[in-house]
C-alpha positions as CSV (number, residue, x, y, z in Angstrom):
1,M,43.8,-14.9,2.7
2,P,40.4,-14.4,4.4
3,N,38.6,-11.2,4.0
4,K,38.8,-8.6,6.8
5,K,35.6,-8.6,8.9
6,L,33.8,-5.3,9.6
7,I,30.6,-4.4,11.4
8,C,28.5,-1.4,10.4
9,R,25.4,0.2,11.8
10,L,22.7,1.3,9.4
11,C,20.1,3.9,10.1
12,W,16.6,2.7,10.8
13,N,14.4,2.5,7.6
14,E,10.9,1.3,7.1
15,D,10.9,1.2,3.3
16,D,13.4,-1.7,2.8
17,W,16.3,0.8,2.3
18,K,15.0,1.8,-1.1
19,H,14.5,5.5,-0.2
20,P,14.5,7.6,3.0
21,S,11.6,6.8,5.2
22,K,12.0,10.0,7.3
23,K,11.2,8.1,10.5
24,P,14.9,7.5,11.4
25,K,15.3,11.0,12.7
26,N,12.9,10.2,15.5
27,I,14.5,6.9,16.4
28,E,18.2,7.6,16.0
29,K,20.5,9.1,18.7
30,S,20.1,12.8,18.8
31,D,23.7,13.5,17.7
32,S,23.7,11.0,14.8
33,Y,24.1,12.0,11.1
34,V,20.5,11.0,10.5
35,S,19.1,13.1,13.3
36,T,21.0,16.1,12.0
37,H,20.3,15.7,8.3
38,S,17.0,13.7,8.3
39,Y,18.4,10.8,6.2
40,G,21.2,8.4,6.1
41,H,23.3,7.6,3.0
42,E,22.5,3.9,3.3
43,E,18.8,4.5,2.9
44,W,19.2,3.8,-0.9
45,L,21.2,0.5,-0.4
46,F,18.6,-1.7,-2.0
47,R,17.7,0.3,-5.1
48,L,18.8,-2.6,-7.3
49,E,17.4,-0.9,-10.4
50,W,20.4,1.5,-10.1
51,L,23.0,-0.9,-11.4
52,I,26.1,0.2,-13.4
53,D,27.3,-2.4,-15.9
54,G,25.5,-5.0,-13.9
55,K,27.1,-4.1,-10.6
56,H,25.5,-2.6,-7.5
57,Y,27.4,0.1,-5.7
58,A,26.5,1.5,-2.3
59,F,27.9,3.7,0.4
60,L,28.0,2.8,4.1
61,Q,28.4,5.9,6.2
62,G,29.8,3.9,9.1
63,I,32.8,2.6,7.1
64,G,32.9,5.1,4.3
65,K,36.6,5.8,4.8
66,N,39.4,5.9,2.2
67,K,41.4,3.3,4.1
68,Y,38.9,0.6,2.8
69,V,39.2,1.5,-0.9
70,G,40.4,-1.5,-3.0
71,G,39.9,-4.1,-0.2
72,T,37.5,-7.0,0.0
73,Y,35.5,-7.3,3.2
74,D,32.9,-9.4,4.9
75,I,30.5,-6.8,6.4
76,T,27.9,-7.5,9.1
77,L,25.2,-4.9,9.1
78,Y,23.0,-4.0,12.1
79,I,20.4,-1.5,13.1
80,Y,19.5,-0.1,16.5
81,N,16.0,0.7,17.5
82,K,16.3,3.3,20.2
83,T,12.6,3.0,21.2
84,D,12.8,-0.8,21.9
85,K,16.5,-0.7,22.7
86,E,17.1,-3.6,20.4
87,H,19.9,-4.4,17.9
88,W,18.9,-6.3,14.8
89,I,21.6,-8.0,12.6
């Protein structure tokens, strides 16, 4: 059976998603999690030195719901640049 397909928006990051770049607050929509808290949970996605038993775990705010636990998914990630009004996949 094929994996369920999901799409998830990531917050803007200028440091390759290794740590918060602090710029997203100025680029994101004013009511987003990032604008409110000055960071997005996904800003640590590519800290590949943080492996646990050789596996990389990550959290995607946009799909971080319990209903996805235990499933296998094909996830398309995208970002939105409010300044240029562009979506990047």
